[in-house]
C-alpha positions in Angstrom: -1.3 18.4 -2.2 1.5 15.9 -2.5 2.6 12.5 -3.2 1.1 9.7 -1.1 2.6 6.2 -0.8 0.3 3.3 -0.8 1.4 0.0 0.9 0.1 -3.6 0.7 2.0 -5.2 3.5 2.3 -8.9 3.3 4.4 -11.5 5.2 7.0 -11.8 2.5 6.6 -8.6 0.3 5.3 -5.1 0.4 3.5 -3.9 -2.6 4.1 -0.2 -3.2 2.1 2.4 -5.1 2.5 6.2 -5.7 0.1 8.8 -6.7 0.7 11.9 -8.8 1.2 15.3 -7.1 -2.4 16.3 -7.9 -3.6 13.3 -5.9 -5.8 12.0 -8.7 -4.3 8.7 -9.9 -2.6 5.9 -8.0 -0.2 3.7 -9.9 1.7 0.5 -9.0 5.3 1.2 -8.4 7.2 -1.8 -7.1 7.4 -4.6 -4.6 9.9 -4.8 -1.8 11.1 -8.0 -0.1 10.6 -7.9 3.7 13.6 -10.1 4.6 16.1 -8.4 6.9 14.2 -5.1 6.9 14.9 -4.4 3.2 11.3 -3.3 2.6 11.5 -0.7 5.4 14.9 0.7 4.1 13.5 0.9 0.5 10.3 2.6 1.7 12.3 5.2 3.7 14.5 5.9 0.7 11.5 6.2 -1.5 9.8 8.7 0.9 12.9 10.8 0.9 13.4 10.8 -2.9 9.7 11.5 -3.8 8.9 13.8 -0.9 6.0 11.7 0.2 3.5 13.6 2.4 1.6 10.5 3.9 1.4 6.7 3.9 -1.8 4.9 3.0 -1.7 1.3 4.3 -4.1 -1.5 3.6 -5.4 -3.1 6.8 -6.7 -6.6 6.2 -9.8 -6.5 8.3 -11.9 -9.7 8.5 -15.0 -9.9 6.4 -17.1 -8.8 9.5 -14.8 -5.7 10.0 -13.0 -7.0 13.0 -9.2 -7.0 13.6 -7.2 -10.2 13.2 -3.6 -11.5 13.5 -2.6 -10.1 10.1 -3.9 -6.7 11.1 -1.5 -6.8 14.1 1.4 -7.6 11.8 0.7 -4.7 9.5 0.3 -2.3 12.5 3.7 -3.5 13.9 5.3 -2.9 10.5 3.8 0.6 10.4 4.8 1.3 14.0 8.5 0.5 13.1 8.2 3.0 10.1 6.5 5.7 12.2 9.5 5.7 14.6 11.7 6.9 11.7 9.2 9.2 10.0 7.2 12.3 10.7 4.3 11.4 8.4 0.7 10.6 8.9 -0.3 7.0 8.3 -3.8 6.4 7.0 -5.3 2.9 7.2 -7.7 1.7 4.6 -9.7 -1.5 4.8 -8.0 -3.7 2.1 -10.5 -6.5 2.2 -10.3 -8.3 -1.2 -8.0 -5.7 -2.7 -5.5 -8.5 -3.7 -8.3 -10.5 -5.2 -9.5 -7.4 -7.3 -5.8 -6.8 -8.3 -5.4 -10.5 -9.4 -8.6 -10.4 -11.4 -7.5 -7.2 -13.2 -4.0 -8.5 -13.9 -5.2 -11.8 -15.1 -7.1 -10.0 -17.9 -4.0 -8.1 -19.0 -0.9 -10.2 -18.1 0.6 -13.6 -18.8 3.1 -13.3 -15.8 3.6 -16.5 -13.7 5.0 -17.3 -10.3 6.8 -14.8 -8.1 6.8 -12.0 -10.7 3.0 -12.4 -11.0 2.6 -12.2 -7.1 4.8 -9.2 -7.0 2.7 -7.4 -9.7 -0.4 -8.4 -7.7 1.0 -6.9 -4.6 1.9 -3.6 -6.2 -1.5 -3.5 -7.9 -3.2 -4.1 -4.7 -1.3 -1.2 -3.2 -2.5 1.0 -6.0 -6.1 -0.1 -5.4 -5.8 0.8 -1.7 -4.2 4.1 -2.5 -6.9 5.0 -5.2 -9.7 4.2 -2.7 -8.0 6.6 -0.2 -7.6 9.4 -2.9 -11.3 9.0 -4.0 -12.5 9.3 -0.4 -10.2 12.3 0.2 -11.7 14.1 -2.8 -15.2 13.4 -1.5 -14.2 14.8 1.9 -14.4 11.6 3.7 -10.8 11.6 4.8 -9.2 14.5 6.6 -7.1 16.8 4.4 
């Protein structure tokens, strides 16, 4: 068991979530700006600090389950990270995770603008990671 890092990779920001060491609960952590490779640097720092054992990345498949241009962008981002890491990367279909996160936050928050978008990205990362953890406990994801 260990800490997994969940990522919701967007064009401008990367939402980040972490789970507890028992791999039970995913929680939003932060959002990192992608400009000039800052997100990659922050993710690498976080991996070292928290002794992360794997990355769980949302892949934005189309409604019919097919790959699209955004999927390629996410895969390229992960490929750059993978060159600097020796961690497994697990992809989870993130279809509608941002919408789910937005709906949950709308009920509990009054944030506006960029702060709200950042909170949504981190919450979406937590939803993606929680889905992975649930499937892992059910034996649907390799241990």
